[in-house]
N, C-alpha and C positions, 0 to 999 in steps of 0.2 A: 686593383691595388696600385697605389701611386708608385711611380718610378723615380720620384725626386730623391736626389742623393741625400744621405743623412749628414748631420754636421760632421765636420772634420774630413770631408772627402771620402767617406765610406761608401761602399757599394749601395745601390738601391736596396730597400729592405726586403724585396722579394727575391733577390739574386741568390742568397744562400740556399733557399728552398729549391730554386730552379737548378742550382749546381748540384744539390743532393739528388734531385730527381734525374738529372742528366747522368750522374754517376751510376745511379741505380739501374736505369734503363739500359745504358751502354754496357755496363758490366754484366747485366743479366743476359743480354743478347750475345755478347762476345763469349761469355763463359758457357752459354748454352752450346755454342760451337765447340768449345774446348772439351766440355764434359761428355758430349755425345761420343767423342772418340774414346774416352775412358770406358764408357759403357760397352761400346762395340768391341774394344780390345779385350774386355773381360768375357763377353758373352758370344761374340760372333766371329771375330777375326781369326781365332785359332783354326777354325774349320775352313774359312774362305781363303785365307792367304798362306796357311801352313798345313795343308791337308796331308802331306806326306810324312809328317812327324807324329810321334805318339802323343796322346793328349797332354801329358805333363810338359813335354818339350814344346809343343805348339803353344801352350799357354805361356810358357816362359818367353818364347820368341815374340808373341803378340804383346805381352806386357813390356818387353824391351822397346818395341816401337812406340809405346805410350811414353816411355821414359826419354826417348830421343828428343822430344820437344823441350825437355828440361835442360838438356845440354845446350840447345840453341838459345834458351832464354837469357843466360848471362851475356851472350854476345848481343842479343837484341837489346838488353838493358843498357849496355854501353852506348850503342848507336842511338836508340830512341831517347835514352836519358840525356845524352849530349844535346840533341836537337830540342828536346823538351825544355831544357834549361836555357837554351840559346835562342830559340824561336818562339817559345811559348807553349803552354799546356794544351790549348785548344787545337792547334794545328796537328800535333802529334796524336791526339785522341781520335781525330777523324782518320788519320793515316792508318793507325792500328786497326780501326774498325773495318776499313776497306780490305786490308791484307787478310784479316781473319775470315771475313765473309767469302772472299774469292777462294782461298786455299781450302776452306771447309767444303764448299760446293764442289770443288774439283775432286775431293776424296770420294764423293759419291759417284764419280765417273770412272774411278779406277777399275779396270777389269779384274776378274778373279785370277787366282793362280792357275786354275785349269785352262783359262783362256790364253794367257800370255806368259805363263811360267814365272821365273824368278824376277822378271821385270815388274810384276805386280807389287810384291812387298817393297821393292826399291822405290817405286813411285809413291807408295804409301809413306815411306820414311821421309822422302823429300818434302812432301806436302805437310807432314807432321812437323818438320823443321820450320816451315813457314808459319804454321800455327804457333809454334813456340816463340818465334821472333815477335809476332804480334802480341801475344799474351804478356810478354816481358814488359811492355810499356803501358798496358791497359790499366791495371790496378794502380800502378804508381802515378800515372797521369791523372786518373780520375780522383785519386786520393789527394794529390797535390792541389788540384783544382778546387775540391770541396773544402779542404782544410784552409786554404787561403781566402775563401769566401765566407767561412763560418764565423759567427759572432763569438767574441771572447767568452770563455766559460762553458761553451757548448761544442767545442771542436770534436770531442769524442763522439757525441751523439750524431753530429752531422756527417763525420767521416765514416761512421758505421754503415751508412747507406751504400757505400761502395761494396762492402761485403754482403749487405742485404741483397744487392743485385747479383753477386756471385752465387749466393745460395739459391736465389730464384732461378738463375740459369741452370743450376744443377737439378732443381726440382723439375723444371720444364724438360730438360734433357731426358731425365729418367721417366717422366710421364709419357713422352713421345716413344721411348724405347719400350715402355710397358705396353703401349698400344700395338706396336709392330711385332712385339714378342708373341702376340696372340695368333699370328699367322702360322699356317702349317710350316714345318721345319724346312721343307724344300723351297718354299716361297720366301721365307725369312732369309735364307742363306743366298738365294739367287738375286732378289731385287728388293725385298722388304727392308733390309738394313740400310739401304741407300736413301730412303725417304727422309729420315732425320737430317741427313747431310744436305739434301736438296732444299730443305726448308730454310737453310741458312741464307738463302737469297733475300729473305725478309730482313736479315740483320743489317745489310747495307742501307736499305731504304729507311727503315724505322730508326736505326741508330743515327744516321745522318740528319734526319728530320729533327730529332731531339737535340742534337748537339750543335747544329749550325748556328743557332741564334744566341748561344750562351757566350757572354763576354769573357775576355781574358781576365785573369785575377788582378785585383788592385795591387797586390804585392809585387807581382811580376812586372806590371806596367810601371810601377814606381821605380823598380830597379832598372828597367829599360830606359826610362826618361832620365834617370840619374847616371846613365852610362855605367851601371854597376853589373851588367850582365857579363858573366865570365866568357872569354873567348874559347877557352878550353875547360868547360865545367868539370870534366872527369879528372883533369890534372889538379884543379883546385880541390876537388873532393878528396883525393888521396893524399894531398899535401896537408890539408887542414882538418880532415874529418875521418882519418883511417880508423881510429878506435870505434867510432860510431858505426862505420861500415861493418867492421868485424862483429860488433854486437848485434847488428841486424841480421847478419848471416847466421849466427848461432841461434838467435831467437826464432828465426824463420824455420828452423828444423822442426818446430812444432807442427808444420804442415804434413809431416810423416803420418800423423794421426788421420788426417783427411784422406790421404791416398791409400792407406791401408784399409780403412773402413769403406771408402767409396769405390775403390778399384780392385785391390787384391782380394778382399772378402767376397766380392761378386764372382771373381774367377775361381777362387778356391772352393767356395761354397757350392758353386754350380758344377764344376768339372771334377772335383775330388770328393767332396762330402756327399754330393748327389742331391742337393736341394733344388727346388724349382727356381727358374730365373725370376719369375714374378714375385716370389716370396722375398728375395733379397732386394729387388728393386723397390718394393713397397717399404721395406725397412729404411732404405736410404731416403726415399721421398718423405716419409713421416719424420725422420730425424731432421731433415732440412726445413720442414714446415715448423717444427718447434724452434729451430734456429732462427727463423724469420722473426719470431716474437722475442727470443732471448738476446739476440745481438744488440739491438738498441738499448735494452734494459741494462745489460752489462756495461755498455758504453756510457750510458747516463751515470751509472755508479762510478765509473772511472773519472767523470767530470767532477765528482764530489770528493772521492777519497784518493784519486791518483791512478795513473796508468799501471804502475808496476805491480801493486798487489792484485789487481783484477787479472792481469795477464798471467801472473804466477799461479793464481787459483786455477785458471783454465789449463795451463800447461801441466802443472804437477797433478792436478785432479785427473787429467787425461791419462797420465802415466799409470795411475792406479786403476782407472776404469777399464783400460784396454785388456786387463787380465781376465775379468769375468766375461767380457764380450767375446774374446777369441776362444775361451774355453767352451762357451755355449755354441759358437760356430763350429768348432771341431767335432763336437758331440751331436750336432744337428738338432739342438733343442730350440725349436722355432720360437716358442713363447719367450724364452730367455734371450734369444738373439734380438728380438724386437725390444724387449725391456732394456737390456744393457746397451744395445746399439743406439737407441733413441736417447738414453741418458748421456751416453758418451759423446756422440756426434752432435746431438741437438742441443744439449744443455751445457755440459761441462766444457767441452772444446770451444763452445761459442764465447766463453769468457775471454779466451786468448784471441780468437778469431775476430771478435767484434772490436777489440781494443787496439790491435796492432796497427791499423791505419793511422791512428793518432800517435801511438807510441813511437813508431818508426819515423813518421813524417816530422815530428817535433824534435827529432835529434839533429836536424839539418836546417841551415838558413835558406832563404829563398833562392840564392844563387845556385845551390847544388841540391835542392830538395828532391827534384824529379830524379836526377842521377843517383843520389844516395839511396833513396828508397828503392829504385828499380834494381840497381846493381846488388845491393845487400839482400833484398828479398829473393831475387832470381838465383843467386848462388845458393842460398839456403833452400829454396824450392827445388833447385836441381838435385840437391842431395836427397831431399824428400821424395822427389819424383821417381827416383830409381828404387825407392823402398819396396814397391810391389814386385819388381824384378828380383831384388835381393831376397825378399820374403819367399818368393816362389822357389828360390834356390836353396834356402836354408830350412824351410819347413820340413819337419820330420814325419815319419810314419807313426801310426797308432794314436792312442788317446792323448799322449803328451807332445805330439808333433807341433802343436801351436806355440809351445813355450819359447823357442828361439825368435819367433816373429813378435811375440809379446815383449820380450826383452829388448829387441831392436827398437820397437815403437816407444816403449817406456823410457829407454835410454835417451832417445832423441828429444822427447818431450821434457824430460828432467833437465837436460842441458839447457833447453830453451827457457824453462821457468827460472832456473838459477841465474842464468845470464841476464834476464830481464830485471832481476833484483839488484844488479850492479849498475843499472842505468840511472841517469839523473831523472828526477821527477819533474815533468814539464807541464802537467795539467793546468797549472795556474800561472805559467810564464807567458807574458804578452807575445803575440805573434811576431812582432818586429824583433824581439830579443831571442827567438829560438835559434839554437845553434851558435850563439855568440857568447862572449865573455860575460855579458849581462845575465845570461841564463845561468852561468856558473855562480855568479854572485847571489842570484835568487835562490839557487839550490843551497848555498852555504848558509844564507839567512834562515831558510826554512828549517835547517837542522841545527841552528845555533841554540 
């Protein structure tokens, strides 16, 4: 395919596809690393790192280590977002990839509690913090890169590939854990669980190979050449875009649905309800296979009718669907767990999950897009990231014990959906006008 620039100085015609591919592959590899920790925290770590606690307490402590990364993510968002808006998207995407690969590989090397005592969970937490710092910049950087390369009128579709990669990473992580879960219990707990973490060594090589040749975005280069790159992007962000940051934080609460289904339900279903590990892993895998097909379709719909209604369908629909799913989980109804879990996580939630990269990224201009998306999402994701820990603390006994968890999840998703409806519609606003007064004028004309 020709690499001749299009009229008007646009990027070569193949670059948007290459940017989407780089976002997909990079996010898949990086979130494979991030999600294998979630699977391990739900299925293995309670016995490996907290063996002296009763099963419920061990699960709670293990899920708390999962949530620690979400505390680190807002900090990472400020740091990585700052340099992403100051130095460029490409450089920070390579840096986040390296940090995630190294920290994940090191988790596989951590000795068990029986070997070194309390130092084991401490090392685990420290490495989980490094994972969180890395993940804070991955999606936002990949999203900014793809959005700024995407053709007008198709930004939703192209940016959805960032989340396609995230879902692929989740599928890969669960498939790998599904394989090691077949090992005898003693082998799984001694060395088998480490294999998925060691495989992260491939992340650095493959991810770097994919991203090294991708050019910086035309919008960032234009701002750099015009000396419009902010010296302190975060200061500009909070000075000029605070309402948008708050809106992204609240919309990002919809991520609670993902962490409840993908992490808490594994731990609760296995350790409390007594379901097989492989049963719940297959539910998560099949949900995300459906999501791979649903995400770009929802995103394409948002290119036609707008970001707000599609996101709201996903968030508010998830608030409803979480009730039958958690009821089925608590009662151990395997067939209904698959049915409602796949519909919830694979289809309905995908409406919000596939659209947020465009919805959030379009709230900011080029000078602060990386910072705004990173900081807003990571604060919201931090709140969602501790939802498995909160759920483990508030779940009740008996057949109705699932209700507090359902109310927590539905409440977060409802806030997200209603908040999205207060945002400006940006699906048809030109890229150069996003996050500017011109976008406000377009919004007013649209509703005139």
